C-alpha positions in Angstrom: 12.8 -86.7 41.0 12.1 -88.6 37.8 12.4 -86.8 34.5 9.7 -87.6 31.9 11.3 -88.4 28.6 9.5 -88.4 25.2 10.3 -91.5 23.2 11.8 -91.1 19.9 9.0 -92.9 18.2 6.6 -90.2 19.4 8.7 -87.4 17.9 8.9 -89.4 14.8 5.2 -89.8 14.7 4.8 -86.1 15.1 7.2 -85.3 12.3 5.2 -87.7 10.1 2.0 -85.8 10.6 0.9 -84.2 7.3 1.3 -80.4 6.8 -2.4 -79.8 6.4 -3.4 -81.2 9.8 -5.6 -78.8 11.9 -3.0 -78.6 14.7 -0.3 -77.3 12.3 -2.7 -75.0 10.6 -3.6 -73.4 13.9 0.0 -72.9 14.8 0.7 -71.1 11.5 -2.5 -68.9 11.8 -1.4 -67.5 15.2 2.1 -66.7 13.9 2.4 -62.8 14.5 2.6 -60.6 11.4 5.4 -58.2 12.2 4.8 -56.0 9.2 1.2 -55.4 10.3 2.3 -54.7 13.8 4.9 -52.2 12.7 2.9 -50.5 9.9 -0.5 -50.4 11.4 -0.8 -51.3 15.1 2.1 -49.3 16.4 1.2 -46.0 14.6 -2.5 -46.3 15.5 -1.6 -47.1 19.1 0.8 -44.1 19.2 -1.8 -41.8 17.7 -4.4 -43.0 20.2 -2.1 -42.3 23.1 -1.0 -38.9 21.8 -4.3 -37.5 20.6 -6.4 -39.2 23.3 -4.3 -38.6 26.3 -1.2 -36.5 25.7 -2.0 -33.7 23.2 -2.7 -30.3 24.7 -6.0 -28.6 23.8 -5.6 -25.7 21.4 -7.9 -22.7 21.5 -8.4 -20.7 18.3 -9.5 -17.0 18.3 -10.7 -15.6 15.0 -11.5 -12.2 13.7 -12.5 -10.8 10.3 -11.9 -7.4 8.7 -11.9 -5.7 5.3 -9.8 -2.7 4.1 -11.8 -0.4 1.8 -11.4 2.8 -0.2 -13.8 5.4 -1.4 -13.0 4.6 -5.1 -12.1 1.6 -7.2 -14.8 -0.6 -8.5 -15.3 -4.2 -7.2 -17.4 -6.7 -9.1 -18.2 -9.0 -6.1 -21.4 -9.0 -4.1 -19.8 -7.5 -1.0 -17.9 -5.1 -3.2 -21.2 -3.9 -4.6 -22.6 -3.5 -1.1 -19.5 -1.5 -0.1 -19.7 0.6 -3.2 -23.3 1.4 -2.5 -22.2 3.1 0.7 -19.3 4.9 -1.0 -16.5 2.4 -0.3 -14.7 -0.4 -2.2 -12.0 -2.9 -1.1 -8.4 -1.7 -1.2 -6.0 -4.4 -2.5 -2.5 -3.0 -1.6 -3.5 -2.1 1.9 -4.9 -5.6 2.5 -1.7 -7.2 1.4 0.3 -4.8 3.7 -1.9 -5.6 6.7 -1.6 -9.4 6.0 2.1 -9.3 5.6 2.5 -7.3 8.8 0.4 -9.7 10.9 3.0 -12.5 10.3 6.1 -10.3 10.4 8.9 -10.1 12.8 7.8 -6.6 13.8 4.4 -7.9 14.8 6.1 -10.6 16.9 8.4 -8.1 18.5 5.5 -5.9 19.5 3.5 -8.9 20.8 6.5 -10.3 22.7 6.9 -7.2 24.8 8.0 -8.3 28.3 8.2 -11.9 26.9 4.4 -12.3 26.6 4.5 -14.7 23.7 7.2 -16.9 25.2 5.3 -17.1 28.5 2.1 -18.1 26.7 3.7 -20.9 24.8 5.9 -22.3 27.5 3.3 -22.9 30.2 3.9 -26.0 32.4 0.5 -27.5 31.3 1.6 -27.8 27.7 2.9 -31.1 26.4 6.7 -30.5 26.3 7.0 -31.3 22.6 4.4 -28.7 21.7 6.0 -25.9 23.7 8.4 -23.3 22.3 12.0 -24.4 23.0 10.9 -27.7 24.5 14.4 -28.8 25.5 15.4 -25.6 27.2 18.0 -24.5 24.8 19.0 -21.0 23.9 15.8 -20.2 22.0 16.7 -17.4 19.6 14.3 -14.8 18.2 14.3 -16.5 14.8 13.3 -19.8 16.5 10.5 -18.0 18.2 9.5 -16.4 14.9 9.3 -19.7 13.1 7.2 -21.1 16.0 5.0 -18.0 16.0 4.3 -18.4 12.2 2.8 -21.8 12.9 0.3 -20.3 15.4 -0.9 -17.3 13.4 -2.9 -17.7 10.2 -4.1 -15.0 7.7 -6.5 -16.0 5.0 -8.3 -13.8 2.4 -11.5 -14.6 0.6 -10.8 -13.4 -2.9 -14.5 -13.2 -3.7 -15.5 -11.0 -0.8 -12.1 -9.5 0.0 -12.6 -10.4 3.7 -9.5 -11.3 5.6 -9.7 -13.8 8.5 -7.1 -13.6 11.2 -6.7 -16.7 13.4 -4.5 -17.2 16.4 -3.8 -20.6 18.1 -2.9 -20.7 21.8 -3.1 -23.1 24.7 -5.1 -20.6 26.8 -8.3 -18.9 25.4 -7.4 -15.5 26.8 -4.0 -15.6 25.2 -5.5 -16.4 21.8 -8.0 -13.5 22.1 -5.4 -11.1 23.4 -2.9 -11.8 20.7 -5.6 -11.6 18.0 -6.9 -8.2 19.3 -3.3 -6.8 19.4 -2.6 -8.0 15.8 -5.8 -6.5 14.6 -5.0 -3.2 16.2 -1.5 -3.2 14.6 -3.1 -4.0 11.2 -5.2 -0.9 11.6 -2.1 1.1 12.6 -0.2 -0.2 9.6 -3.0 0.9 7.2 -3.2 4.3 8.9 0.5 4.7 8.6 0.5 3.9 4.9 -2.4 6.4 4.5 -0.5 9.1 6.3 2.7 8.6 4.4 0.8 8.5 1.0 -1.1 11.6 1.8 2.0 13.5 3.0 4.0 12.5 -0.1 1.2 13.6 -2.4 0.4 16.8 -0.6 4.1 17.6 0.0 4.9 17.4 -3.7 2.0 19.7 -4.5 3.0 22.2 -1.8 6.6 22.2 -3.1 5.3 23.1 -6.6 3.2 25.9 -5.1 6.2 27.2 -3.3 8.3 27.2 -6.5 5.5 28.9 -8.4 5.0 31.5 -5.7 8.7 32.3 -5.7 8.7 32.7 -9.5 5.6 34.9 -9.3 7.2 37.1 -6.6 10.4 37.4 -8.6 8.6 38.4 -11.8 6.5 41.0 -9.9 9.6 42.5 -8.3 11.4 42.6 -11.6 8.5 44.4 -13.2 8.1 46.9 -10.4 11.9 47.6 -10.4 11.8 48.3 -14.1 8.9 50.6 -13.8 10.6 52.5 -10.9 13.9 52.8 -12.8 12.4 53.8 -16.1 9.7 56.1 -14.7 7.2 54.4 -17.0 4.2 52.7 -15.6 2.9 51.3 -18.9 4.8 52.1 -22.1 1.9 51.0 -24.2 -0.6 53.3 -22.6 1.9 56.1 -22.5 2.8 55.6 -26.2 -0.9 55.7 -27.0 -1.2 59.0 -25.1 1.9 60.4 -26.9 0.4 59.5 -30.3 -2.9 61.1 -29.4 -0.9 64.3 -28.5 1.0 64.1 -31.8 -2.2 63.7 -33.6 -3.6 66.8 -32.0 -0.5 68.8 -32.9 -0.6 67.6 -36.4 -4.2 68.8 -36.6 -3.1 72.2 -35.3 -0.2 72.2 -37.8 -2.6 71.4 -40.7 -4.9 74.2 -39.5 -2.0 76.6 -39.4 -0.8 75.6 -42.9 -4.3 76.2 -44.2 -4.5 79.6 -42.5 -1.1 80.6 -43.9 -2.1 79.5 -47.4 -5.2 81.6 -47.2 -3.3 84.6 -46.0 -0.7 84.3 -48.7 -3.4 84.0 -51.3 -5.6 86.9 -50.3 -3.5 89.2 -48.2 0.2 88.6 -48.9 1.2 91.7 -46.8 -0.9 90.6 -43.8 1.2 91.1 -40.6 -0.1 87.7 -39.2 1.9 85.7 -41.7 5.2 85.8 -39.7 3.4 84.7 -36.5 1.6 81.9 -38.3 4.9 80.7 -39.7 6.4 80.8 -36.3 3.5 78.9 -34.9 3.9 76.3 -37.6 7.6 75.9 -36.8 6.8 75.5 -33.1 4.1 72.9 -33.8 6.6 70.9 -36.1 9.2 70.9 -33.4 6.7 69.7 -30.8 5.6 67.0 -33.2 9.2 65.9 -33.8 9.9 65.9 -30.1 6.8 63.8 -29.2 7.5 61.4 -32.0 11.1 61.1 -30.8 9.9 60.1 -27.4 7.9 57.3 -28.9 10.2 55.9 -31.6 13.8 57.0 -31.3 16.5 57.0 -28.5 17.5 54.4 -25.9 14.7 55.6 -23.6 12.0 55.7 -26.3 8.6 54.2 -25.4 9.0 51.7 -28.3 12.3 50.3 -26.8 10.9 50.5 -23.3 7.8 48.7 -24.5 9.8 45.6 -25.6 11.4 45.2 -22.1 8.1 46.0 -20.4 6.3 43.4 -22.5 8.9 40.7 -21.7 8.7 41.4 -18.0 4.9 41.5 -18.2 4.7 38.2 -20.0 7.0 36.6 -17.4 4.8 38.0 -14.7 1.6 36.7 -16.3 3.2 33.3 -16.9 4.4 33.1 -13.3 0.9 34.0 -12.1 -0.7 31.3 -14.2 1.8 28.8 -12.9 0.9 29.8 -9.4 -2.8 29.4 -10.2 -2.2 26.0 -11.7 0.0 24.9 -8.7 -2.7 26.0 -6.3 -5.4 24.1 -8.2 -3.1 21.0 -8.2 -2.7 21.4 -4.4 -6.5 21.3 -4.0 -6.7 18.3 -6.3 -4.0 16.6 -4.3 -5.8 17.1 -1.1 -9.0 15.8 -2.6 -7.2 12.8 -4.0 -5.5 12.1 -0.7 -8.9 12.2 0.9 -10.3 9.8 -1.7 -7.4 7.4 -1.1 -8.0 7.3 2.6 -8.2 3.5 3.4 -10.3 2.2 6.3 -10.0 -1.0 8.3 -13.5 -2.2 9.0 -13.9 -4.9 11.5 -16.5 -7.5 10.5 -16.0 -10.0 13.3 -14.4 -9.1 16.6 -11.7 -11.4 18.1 -13.7 -14.1 20.0 -12.9 -15.7 23.4 -13.1 -19.5 22.6 -14.9 -21.5 25.3 -13.8 -24.9 24.0 -10.7 -26.2 22.3 -10.8 -26.6 18.5 -7.7 -28.7 18.2 -6.6 -31.4 18.2 -9.5 -33.2 16.5 -8.8 -36.4 18.3 -11.1 -39.0 16.7 -10.5 -37.7 13.2 -6.7 -37.7 13.7 -6.8 -41.3 15.0 -8.9 -42.4 12.0 -6.7 -40.6 9.6 -3.6 -42.3 11.1 -5.4 -45.7 10.7 -6.2 -45.0 7.1 -2.7 -43.9 6.2 -1.2 -46.9 8.1 -3.5 -49.4 6.3 -2.5 -47.8 3.0 1.2 -48.0 3.9 0.7 -51.6 5.0 -0.9 -52.6 1.7 1.9 -51.0 -0.3 4.6 -52.7 1.8 2.8 -56.0 1.6 2.7 -55.8 -2.2 6.3 -54.8 -2.3 7.3 -57.7 0.0 5.3 -60.2 -2.1 6.9 -59.0 -5.3 10.4 -59.3 -3.8 9.7 -62.9 -2.6 8.3 -63.8 -6.0 11.3 -62.3 -7.8 13.7 -64.2 -5.4 12.0 -67.6 -6.1 
């Protein structure tokens, strides 16, 4: 078989063709641009394959709720509406509910009997989107990190409405997890309410118990003193004694007057000794009654000091008890006013179509980013070549 050989002259003629001939220009035009292929074509092709054929549909279940209180003013429109019906948004309870929804305790409750792991490791899910895709150990912390990417909590600061969203690869799983998280949020707020009410009322009840014990102790001390001294009320008894002394003094004055008249007109009257005897008796009675009031360890004056001290302590203890009881009633009313309520605005929905991935938008976004990266790399490459020349 004869081999066709190209003469040297022909190759020389080809080499002599000018660089701007059409044949050479066509050869350079079709030369592949590896930078464009790597920076644009490959990412867009990968995104098209992934988002168009491989990515697993994601269903999103959403619910909305607001936590409100019977007090606190709220300047927003929804706050004004809630205030019109006697309620306003509660800030601390909202933050507590939001924090619990994305907490480990919430995941632990949801993952009872491995429900969360089963929902996110179904065979129909693309293996890179599953939890623990390579079948490793899969710790609880790994599951928690994965779970946080599937649950979203967002609050509208204007209306104080919190939106809870759950992403899952089955619509029933998304709705079920959303419903359970919403119920646990309500339980969290109720638990905070119960604890706050118990603390507030318990403190007031402790104060009532202390005041009651002090009042009882003061009453017992006063009754014991009255029993030991045999004096019910030294002040009243002293008043009675002084009234008796006053009457005796009146009688003594009358006797002195009578004696003076007898001595003046009938010095030998036989009544004079009896009048003098009566005067002496009246004076002794007056001294005795005055002694009961003013002198001696058991005098009414000394007894009145101790009695007044015990009486003041008893009255003070009773006033403390009244104040403690009033504080208890106020604490109960305050606890009732601070009762927070979780009001559902939108129930967890059962999605009938996947919301993610947004296939066309994701592909176009990849194309835009790739073209931008290609332009930057092209400018850098041109700058490097120019600097090298």
